[in-house]
N, C-alpha and C positions, 0 to 999 in steps of 0.2 A: 504494500500500500504506500502511496505517496505521502510525504511528510505533511503537505498542506491538508490532505483529506483527514489524516489522523488528528492534526491540530484543530480543525473545524469541529470534528466529532467530539474531541475532548473539551473544547471551549463551550460547547452547547450543553454539557452536563452540569448538574449542580454539585455542590461540595460533597454531599453525602455519597453520591455515586462515584465521584472522583476518588474518594478515600477507599471505596470498595474496589475500584479498578486498580488502585495502587497496591492494595493487599494481594490481589490476583497476580499482578505483574511481579511483585516481589517473590511470591511463591514459585511462579514459573521460572524466574531467574535462578533461584536456588536449585530448582530441579535441573535446569540446564547446566549449571556449574557442576552439579553432582554427576550428571551424565558425561560431561566433558572430562571429568577426572578419571572415569573408567573407559574413556574412548568409545562411548555408546552413541555419541551425537554425530550426525552427518554434516550439518550446516552450523559451523561455529559462529557465523555472522548473527545468528539469532540472539546470542548473548549480548552483543553490542546493541542490537535493536531493542532488546528489553531494557538495557541500561539507559538508553536514550529516551525510551518511553517513560520510564520512571522519572527521569530528570524533567521531561516536559510536563508531566502531571504535577510535580512539585512546583514548577514555575507557574503554571496556571493557578494552582491553589494560592500561591503567594500573591499573584496579581489580583485574585478575587478578594483576598483578605485586605490588601491595600485599598482596593476600590471601596470596600465596605467601611473601612476606617475613614476614607475621604468623605464618604456620604454622611457618616455620623458627625464628622467635624463640620461639614457644611450645614447640617441641621442645627447644630449648636450655635453657630455664628448667626444664623438668621433670626 
């Protein structure tokens, strides 16, 4: 899947579903690392893909938290 499609899909989700997606990705990453240690994995690029997906999810969660903080601050100023 292309990066932009993944980003659009992740940005459209709310924080609760992003945290569940994060848990799933972390579990998948640990399974991939375990398989890699026993040479049972065929495509090692999947590990990098999952790492980047986790980083993207954290970035989106941070952006949403900052936006909520700015919205609260704007309400307090008004």
